[in-house]
C-alpha positions as CSV (number, residue, x, y, z in Angstrom):
1,M,-18.3,-223.8,78.8
2,I,-17.9,-221.6,75.8
3,G,-17.8,-223.2,72.3
4,K,-16.7,-221.9,69.0
5,I,-17.1,-223.5,65.5
6,T,-15.1,-222.6,62.4
7,T,-14.8,-224.4,59.0
8,G,-11.9,-224.5,56.6
9,S,-10.2,-226.2,53.7
10,C,-6.8,-227.3,55.0
11,F,-6.5,-230.3,57.2
12,R,-2.7,-230.0,57.4
13,G,-2.9,-226.5,58.9
14,L,-5.3,-227.5,61.6
15,V,-3.4,-230.7,62.4
16,D,-0.2,-228.7,62.8
17,Y,-1.9,-226.2,65.0
18,L,-3.4,-228.8,67.3
19,L,-0.2,-230.8,67.6
20,D,2.1,-227.8,68.0
21,S,4.5,-228.8,70.8
22,N,4.4,-225.3,72.2
23,K,0.8,-225.8,73.1
24,M,1.5,-228.9,75.2
25,P,-0.9,-231.0,73.2
26,Q,-2.5,-234.2,74.6
27,I,-4.5,-236.3,72.2
28,I,-7.6,-237.2,74.3
29,Y,-9.3,-239.4,71.6
30,T,-9.1,-240.1,67.9
31,N,-10.6,-242.7,65.5
32,L,-7.7,-242.2,63.1
33,A,-5.3,-245.0,62.6
34,G,-2.2,-242.8,62.2
35,C,-0.2,-241.4,65.1
36,D,1.9,-238.7,63.3
37,R,0.9,-235.5,61.5
38,N,1.6,-236.8,58.0
39,T,-0.4,-240.0,58.3
40,M,-3.3,-238.2,60.0
41,T,-3.4,-235.6,57.3
42,W,-3.3,-238.2,54.6
43,E,-6.2,-240.1,56.1
44,L,-8.3,-237.0,56.4
45,N,-7.6,-235.9,52.9
46,T,-8.2,-239.3,51.4
47,C,-11.6,-239.6,53.1
48,A,-12.6,-236.0,52.1
49,S,-11.6,-236.7,48.4
50,Q,-14.6,-238.9,48.1
51,R,-16.6,-235.7,47.8
52,S,-14.5,-233.3,45.9
53,S,-17.4,-230.8,45.5
54,T,-17.1,-229.9,49.2
55,K,-14.5,-227.2,49.3
56,K,-14.4,-226.8,53.1
57,P,-14.5,-230.2,54.7
58,V,-12.6,-229.1,57.9
59,K,-14.7,-228.4,61.0
60,H,-12.9,-227.0,64.1
61,I,-14.7,-226.9,67.4
62,S,-12.9,-225.3,70.4
63,V,-14.3,-225.5,73.9
64,G,-13.2,-223.5,76.9
65,F,-14.1,-224.2,80.5
66,A,-14.7,-221.5,83.1
67,P,-11.7,-220.7,85.3
68,D,-13.8,-221.8,88.4
69,D,-14.0,-225.3,86.9
70,G,-10.4,-225.9,87.7
71,K,-8.3,-228.6,86.1
72,L,-10.5,-231.1,84.4
73,E,-9.9,-234.9,84.4
74,R,-9.0,-236.4,81.0
75,E,-12.0,-238.7,81.2
76,T,-14.4,-235.8,81.7
77,I,-13.0,-234.0,78.6
78,E,-13.2,-237.2,76.6
79,E,-16.9,-237.8,77.6
80,I,-17.9,-234.2,76.8
81,A,-16.0,-234.3,73.4
82,I,-17.6,-237.6,72.4
83,A,-21.1,-236.3,73.3
84,I,-20.5,-233.2,71.1
85,V,-19.4,-235.3,68.2
86,S,-22.2,-237.8,68.5
87,E,-25.1,-235.3,69.2
88,L,-24.0,-233.1,66.3
89,G,-24.2,-236.2,64.0
90,Y,-20.5,-236.8,63.3
91,D,-20.1,-240.2,65.0
92,N,-19.5,-241.8,61.6
93,N,-16.8,-239.2,60.7
94,Q,-13.1,-239.0,61.4
95,Y,-12.2,-236.8,64.3
96,I,-9.4,-235.9,66.7
97,V,-9.8,-234.5,70.2
98,V,-6.8,-232.6,71.5
99,R,-6.3,-230.9,74.9
100,H,-4.0,-227.9,75.1
101,G,-2.0,-226.7,78.1
102,R,-2.6,-223.4,79.8
103,V,0.9,-222.2,79.1
104,D,1.6,-221.2,75.5
105,P,4.8,-219.2,74.6
106,K,3.2,-218.0,71.4
107,H,0.5,-216.1,73.3
108,D,1.2,-212.9,75.2
109,R,-0.4,-214.5,78.4
110,N,-1.3,-217.8,79.8
111,H,-4.8,-219.3,79.6
112,E,-6.8,-219.1,82.9
113,H,-8.9,-222.1,82.0
114,D,-8.7,-225.6,80.6
115,H,-9.7,-225.9,76.9
116,F,-9.7,-228.5,74.2
117,H,-10.2,-228.7,70.4
118,I,-12.0,-231.1,68.1
119,L,-11.1,-231.6,64.4
120,I,-13.9,-233.2,62.4
121,N,-13.8,-234.3,58.8
122,M,-17.3,-233.2,57.5
123,I,-17.2,-236.0,54.9
124,N,-18.1,-239.2,56.6
125,L,-16.6,-242.6,56.0
126,E,-19.3,-243.3,53.4
127,G,-18.4,-240.2,51.4
128,K,-21.4,-238.2,52.4
129,R,-21.3,-234.6,53.7
130,I,-23.0,-234.2,57.0
131,E,-25.5,-231.3,57.1
132,D,-24.4,-228.7,59.7
133,G,-27.2,-226.2,59.7
134,Y,-27.6,-224.6,63.1
135,D,-24.6,-226.4,64.5
136,K,-23.7,-223.4,66.7
137,K,-27.1,-223.3,68.4
138,R,-27.0,-227.1,68.8
139,L,-23.5,-226.9,70.3
140,E,-24.7,-224.4,72.9
141,R,-27.5,-226.7,73.9
142,I,-25.1,-229.7,74.2
143,L,-22.7,-227.6,76.3
144,R,-25.5,-226.6,78.7
145,Q,-26.5,-230.2,79.1
146,Q,-22.9,-231.3,79.8
147,E,-22.4,-228.5,82.3
148,I,-25.3,-229.8,84.3
149,K,-24.2,-233.5,84.0
150,H,-20.6,-232.8,85.1
151,N,-21.5,-230.1,87.7
152,L,-19.6,-227.4,85.8
153,T,-20.1,-223.6,85.8
154,I,-23.4,-222.8,83.9
155,V,-22.8,-220.3,81.1
156,A,-25.7,-218.3,79.7
157,S,-26.4,-219.1,76.0
158,S,-26.2,-216.4,73.4
159,E,-30.0,-216.1,73.4
160,Q,-30.1,-215.6,77.2
161,R,-27.3,-213.0,77.3
162,K,-28.3,-209.4,77.2
163,Y,-24.8,-208.4,76.0
164,K,-22.6,-210.3,73.6
165,A,-19.4,-211.7,75.1
166,S,-16.2,-210.0,74.0
167,T,-14.1,-212.1,71.7
168,T,-10.8,-213.6,72.8
169,G,-8.9,-211.1,70.6
170,Q,-10.8,-208.2,72.1
171,V,-10.1,-209.4,75.7
172,Q,-6.4,-210.0,75.0
173,R,-6.0,-206.6,73.4
174,M,-7.8,-204.7,76.3
175,M,-5.8,-206.6,78.9
176,R,-2.5,-205.9,77.1
177,E,-3.4,-202.2,76.8
178,V,-4.4,-202.0,80.4
179,E,-1.1,-203.6,81.6
180,E,1.0,-201.4,79.3
181,Y,-0.8,-198.3,80.6
182,Q,-0.3,-199.3,84.2
183,T,3.4,-199.9,83.7
184,E,3.7,-196.6,81.8
185,A,4.8,-198.5,78.7
186,R,1.8,-196.9,76.9
187,A,1.0,-193.2,77.1
188,E,-2.5,-193.4,75.6
189,R,-5.4,-194.6,77.7
190,P,-7.0,-197.9,76.5
191,V,-10.2,-197.5,74.6
192,V,-13.2,-199.7,74.0
193,P,-12.9,-201.6,70.7
194,H,-15.1,-200.2,67.9
195,A,-17.0,-203.5,67.7
196,L,-18.1,-203.2,71.3
197,K,-19.1,-199.5,70.7
198,I,-21.2,-200.5,67.7
199,Q,-22.8,-203.4,69.7
200,S,-23.7,-201.0,72.5
201,G,-25.2,-198.5,70.0
202,I,-27.3,-201.3,68.4
203,D,-28.6,-202.4,71.8
204,L,-29.5,-198.8,72.7
205,A,-31.1,-198.0,69.3
206,S,-33.3,-201.1,69.6
207,C,-34.0,-201.0,73.4
208,D,-37.8,-200.5,72.9
209,R,-38.2,-202.6,69.7
210,P,-38.8,-199.6,67.5
211,S,-39.6,-199.6,63.8
212,L,-36.7,-200.2,61.5
213,R,-36.9,-196.5,60.4
214,V,-36.4,-195.3,64.0
215,F,-33.7,-197.9,64.6
216,L,-31.7,-196.6,61.5
217,A,-32.3,-193.0,62.5
218,R,-31.0,-193.6,66.0
219,L,-27.8,-195.3,64.7
220,Q,-27.2,-192.3,62.5
221,Q,-27.7,-190.1,65.6
222,L,-25.0,-192.1,67.3
223,Q,-22.7,-191.7,64.3
224,I,-23.0,-195.4,63.4
225,D,-23.5,-195.8,59.6
226,P,-25.8,-198.7,58.7
227,K,-25.9,-200.1,55.2
228,L,-28.5,-202.7,54.2
229,K,-28.5,-205.2,51.3
230,V,-31.8,-205.4,49.4
231,E,-32.6,-208.1,46.9
232,E,-35.9,-208.3,45.1
233,G,-37.5,-205.9,47.6
234,K,-36.3,-208.0,50.6
235,I,-33.6,-207.1,53.2
236,T,-30.9,-209.8,53.0
237,G,-28.0,-208.3,54.9
238,I,-26.7,-205.4,57.0
239,S,-23.4,-203.9,58.0
240,Y,-22.4,-201.2,60.4
241,R,-19.6,-198.6,60.3
242,L,-18.1,-196.5,63.0
243,Q,-15.4,-194.1,61.8
244,D,-13.1,-196.3,59.8
245,F,-14.2,-199.6,61.3
246,K,-16.8,-201.8,59.5
247,V,-18.5,-205.0,60.7
248,R,-21.1,-207.3,59.3
249,G,-24.3,-207.7,61.3
250,C,-23.8,-211.5,61.6
251,K,-20.6,-210.9,63.6
252,L,-22.6,-209.1,66.4
253,H,-25.2,-210.1,68.8
254,Q,-28.7,-210.4,67.2
255,A,-27.6,-207.7,64.6
256,S,-27.9,-209.6,61.3
257,S,-30.8,-208.6,59.1
258,S,-32.8,-211.7,60.0
259,Q,-32.2,-211.5,63.8
260,L,-32.8,-207.7,63.7
261,L,-36.2,-208.1,62.1
262,E,-37.1,-211.0,64.3
263,H,-36.0,-209.8,67.7
264,R,-35.1,-206.1,67.7
265,V,-37.3,-204.1,65.4
266,T,-40.7,-204.0,63.8
267,F,-41.0,-203.8,60.0
268,D,-43.4,-202.0,57.7
269,S,-42.3,-202.4,54.1
270,Q,-43.8,-199.2,52.8
271,E,-42.6,-196.8,55.5
272,D,-39.3,-198.6,56.5
273,M,-38.0,-199.3,53.0
274,L,-37.8,-195.5,52.3
275,A,-35.6,-195.2,55.4
276,V,-33.4,-198.1,54.1
277,C,-32.9,-196.2,50.8
278,K,-32.0,-193.0,52.7
279,A,-29.5,-194.9,54.9
280,N,-27.9,-196.5,51.8
281,K,-27.5,-193.1,50.1
282,N,-26.1,-191.5,53.3
283,E,-29.1,-189.3,53.6
284,R,-30.3,-188.2,57.0
285,I,-33.4,-190.0,58.3
286,E,-35.7,-187.7,60.3
287,L,-36.4,-188.7,63.9
288,E,-39.0,-187.3,66.3
289,P,-37.4,-185.6,69.3
290,E,-39.1,-187.8,71.8
291,L,-37.5,-190.9,70.1
292,E,-33.9,-189.6,70.2
293,V,-31.2,-191.4,72.0
294,S,-27.7,-190.4,73.1
295,W,-24.5,-192.0,74.4
296,N,-25.4,-190.8,77.9
297,Q,-27.8,-193.7,78.0
298,V,-25.1,-196.3,77.5
299,D,-23.4,-198.0,80.4
300,I,-20.2,-199.2,78.6
301,K,-19.2,-201.1,81.7
302,N,-21.6,-203.8,80.7
303,Y,-19.5,-204.5,77.6
304,V,-16.2,-204.8,79.4
305,P,-15.2,-208.4,80.4
306,N,-15.1,-209.2,84.1
307,K,-11.5,-210.1,83.9
308,I,-10.7,-206.6,82.7
309,K,-12.6,-205.1,85.6
310,Q,-10.8,-207.4,88.1
311,L,-7.4,-206.5,86.7
312,L,-8.2,-202.8,87.1
313,E,-9.6,-203.1,90.6
314,A,-6.5,-204.8,91.8
315,T,-4.2,-202.0,90.6
316,S,-5.1,-199.2,92.9
317,E,-7.4,-198.7,95.9
318,S,-7.1,-194.9,95.9
319,Q,-8.1,-194.1,92.3
320,E,-11.2,-195.0,90.4
321,T,-10.5,-198.0,88.3
322,Y,-12.2,-196.7,85.2
323,T,-14.5,-193.9,84.1
324,V,-16.3,-193.2,80.9
325,R,-15.4,-189.9,79.3
326,K,-18.0,-188.5,77.0
327,S,-16.9,-185.5,74.8
328,I,-19.6,-183.5,73.1
329,V,-19.0,-182.1,69.7
330,R,-21.5,-179.8,68.1
331,E,-21.8,-179.7,64.3
332,Q,-24.5,-177.4,62.9
333,S,-27.9,-178.5,64.3
334,R,-27.0,-182.0,65.6
335,R,-25.0,-183.2,68.6
336,N,-22.4,-185.9,68.0
337,K,-20.8,-187.9,70.8
338,E,-18.0,-190.3,71.0
339,F,-16.7,-192.0,74.2
340,E,-13.8,-194.0,75.4
341,I,-13.0,-195.8,78.6
342,E,-10.2,-194.2,80.7
343,F,-8.2,-196.1,83.2
C-alpha cells in the first residue's frame, strides 16, 4: 500500500470531494451522526471550533493498494482504516472512511487499483489538538504491518527505496504523453519531468557521500542550481532549480537540508559554508577533476515508473521502447549536458 497525508482548513471541500458521485463513493465507516454532506460538515466544524487557534484542522489520508492485490473486501478496508486511525492516535476524533471506485470520469484514465480515503478532524471530541509529528513515517510503518497481516503486496518504505517513487501527477502526465505520441496526436517526444531529473542529479552528486562542498559543486556541474537557507550560521533549508523549474528539497527523496546532512553528505562548517555562500551568489565552486560527475553516469530508466515501461513495451516489438538521448553542449571551458527520454 502507498499512503499520502495532507492537511487543510476546509472540511466542506474535502467532504464534497470524498462524496462526489462521479467517484462512486462508498462510506466504509464513520463515527459522525449525520448522513448527508451538510450535516457532516456542520459536525466537523462545530467540533473544530473548540480550538479556534488551529487553522488547519483537516487531515486527509489516502491509501492505494497494489494492482496485484485485486479487489479488496469491504471488511478488509475497514479493518485497515481503523488500525490507521487508532495507531496514529485519532480514535477519539471524528473521522470518515470512504472508498472510491476505479472508474472516475473526471480523470483521464481509470485507476488500476483499489483505494480509499480517510478524513480526520485533528481536534478531538474534548477540544484538544492531536500532535501529528512524524505521522508520515508512522503511517508507513502501519501500512507495512497491515500488508503482512492481510497478505497484501509488500511495498518498500521511503527509507528502503533507492529511488523516490514518481508522484501520481507525474505518472499520469507521462502516460498521457506516451499515448499521445504513439497515436501521433503529439509530435514531440515525451520527456522526463524536471523533478525526476533533479532527483537523479541529487542521487548522482551524493552517491559516495561527499562533503557538502563537493555535492554543491557537482550539482552546478549538472546545471542544477542549489540555493541554501542559512539562519544564525546554520543551514535550515535548500531548494533546487533546473532551467525554469524550482523545487524545495523537502519535496524530493532525502533532499531536504536535514536529510541531506544526515544521510547524503558530510559537513565541515568552515570549509563547506564558504561553498554555500558561493552557491547562493551564483559563483562557481571549484571541483577536483577526479571528483567530477556527468549525466553519462545516470540511468534514467530507474526513475521511470514500471507502468510506463510496460505501456511502452506493449506498443512495438520491432523498435526499442525507449532510449536516453544525451546532447553535449560546450560552453567555454565546461561541458554542460541535458537529456530526455525518447520513445
